N, C-alpha and C positions, 0 to 999 in steps of 0.2 A: 328314606335313607337306604343305601345299599352298603353292606359290609362285604368287602372282597378279601378272601383269604388266599394269599399267594399273588403278589403284585407282578413278579417276574419282570419283564421289560416294559410293562405298562400298556401293552396293546389292548387288552380287554378293559383295563382301567379307564383308558381314554374313551372307549366306546360307551362304557357305563356313565361316565361324566357327562356325555352328551344327552343322556336320557333321564338321569336322576338328579334330584335337587342337591343331594349330598352323598359323597362317596368317601368311605373310610376304608383304606386298603392296608392290609397287614402283610409284611414281608419279613422273613427270618434272616435272609442272606444280607450280611452287612455290606458286601461289595455291591450288590444290586441297589441297596438303599442309597449308598453314597453316589453311585452313578445317576440314579433317578433324580437326586437332589442337585448334584453339581451341574448336570446337563439340562436341568429344568424340563424333564421329559413328561411331567404330569401337569394337567391343567391346574390353575391356581386354586380351584375349589376342592381339590382332592386332598384329604388328610392322610398322609403316609405315616404309618406306625411301624417302627422297627421292633419286632417282637416275635416270639414263638406263640402261635395261636393256641397251642395246647396249654401254655402257661398264662396267657393273657386273660384278664377278667372280662370275658365277652359279655357277661351280664351287665356290667357297668356301662358298656357301649350301647346296649339296646334298651336299657331300663328308662321308663318315663319319656319315651320319644313321642312327639305329637303326631308323627306320620308313621305308616306301616314300615317295618324294617324287613329287608330281604337280604339273604346271604347268597353270594355267588362265589364259587371256589373251584379251582383246578387243583384238586387235593394231591399232595405227595402221597404216593401209594402206601408208603410205610406208616403214614400218620392218619390215613383215611378213617379207619374204624374208631379210634378214640375221639377224633374230631366230630364225627357223625353222632357219636354217643353224647357229646357235650351239647350238640344242637338239640337233641331231644329234651334236655333239661331246660332249654330256652324256648321250647315250642309255644308257650303261652305269650311270648313277646315277639314272635316272628310271624310274618305273613306267609313266607315260604323260603325254601332254599333250593338252589340249583347247583349241582356239583358234577364235575367230571372226575371219574375215578376208575380204577381197574375193573374190568368186566366181571371178574369173579366176585369182587366185593359187592357190586350192584346186584348180582344174582343172589347173594346171601341175604340181601335186604328185602327183595321182592319175592323170595321163595315161598311156595305154598306147602301146606301140610302134606307129608309123604314124599316130598322131593329130596334129593340128595343134599341140596343146599339149605334145607330148612333147619334152623337152629335158633339160638337165643336172640341173635341179631334180628332175624326176620320177625320173631314174635314181639320183641320190644317195639319194632316199627309198626307192626300191625295194630298193636294196642294203643298207639299214641298218634300216628300220622297216616296219611295216604302217600304212597310212593309209586312213581311210574318211570320206567326206563323210556326215554323219548328218542334216543338215537344211539346206535352202536358205531364206533369209530375204529378203523384199522390203524396199525402203527404208522402207516404212511401218511396219515392225516396230520402228523406232528413233525416238527423239526427241532432237535434231532429225534428220530423215531425211537420210541420206547420198545422194549422187548415184549410188550403185552398189548392186548386189545383193550379198548376203553369204552365206557358207557357214560352217557349224559343222563343224569337222574334228577328228576324234580320231585320235591317233597313238600307237603303242606300239612298243617295240623288238622286232625279230625274235627269235623263240625260238632259231633257229639262225642265228648271225651268218654273213654271207657275206664280211665283210672281216676281215682280221687287225688286231690293235691297231696304231694309228698309220698305217694304210694310207689313211685317208680323204682326207687332203690331196693325196697323189700321184694318186689316182684322180680327184679333183675337177679337178686341173690338166689332165689328159688330156681329161676330159669338156668342160671349157670350150673347149679347142682344137677338139675335134670339132664342137661345136655353134655355134662362133663365127660361122660363115658357112654358114647352113643350105642355101643353094642350091648350094654347092660339094660335090663328092664328098668322101668321107672322107679319101682320101689328099691331096687338094689342101688341105683344111682343116688337116690336120696339118702340112703343109709351109709354110703361110702364116703365118709369124711366130710360131709357138708356142714355138720354141726346143727342141722335143722332138726328140731324136736329131739335133740340129743341122740339122734340115730335110732330112736325107739321104733321098732317095727310096727307095734300096735298103733301108736299115735300117727305114724306116717300112713299106715293102712286106712285109718279112719278118715284122714284128710283126703286120700285118694278116692275113697268111697263117696265122700261128700261132694267131690268134684266130678264124679261120674267117670273116673279113669280106671281102667283095668290095670291092676298092679303089674301084670305081666306084659303090658304093652311097652314099646320103646317110645322115647320122647318124640321122635320124628313123625309118629302116627297120631299125635294128640293135638287137637286144634287149639288155637290161641285162647279162646274163651274158656276152655276147660283148664288150661294151664294157669290162667288168671284166677279161676276159682280155687285151684290147688294152692297157689301162692297166698291167697287170702286165708285159707284154712290153716296154713303153716306159719303165718306171720302175725 
């Protein structure tokens, strides 16, 4: 089964329907949904859902499927990050997901330690999935042309999970605190209003030591494995 997020005029939907046994396509725009239905623009086997993918229970769609589930999306740039985060929660139910998104967002996902784009989004993806930018596209590749460059990103779950079931939320809370103020040291970022360990310097310092992190380092210099160890020490 393929879940498509963003039906649009159905060009990609029709191509997917020729290759997949079942296609479920989600479109938020009521005008497009009406046109697709009234003009019969989609093959009979396509299930069209009029909904906001950010509000729809995607888990209900993918749960207990007999065949692998793949997601294909040409993501609205304003909604890309929260949708990608939701897909991480479903990684155990998905074979992979292939998405078109703004180049800057893709760069934040595949960023490596020490780079300017390295942050919580990159670490979350590193700990849960493998991700690869497969193609860069200029604005002229689309009509109408957007104001930004785009990247085609393919993502698939890690064969060997690094996180325990139910651990992602706690790890994310620590990562958000660590990267919230990038110019601060790790220990000062954790103490500044995160609520972790009550902001207690001694407790946070002990957690940093257990994770092998220099308290005076900045978050962008700390590898995902050590950030995971820190999160486990604090949660």
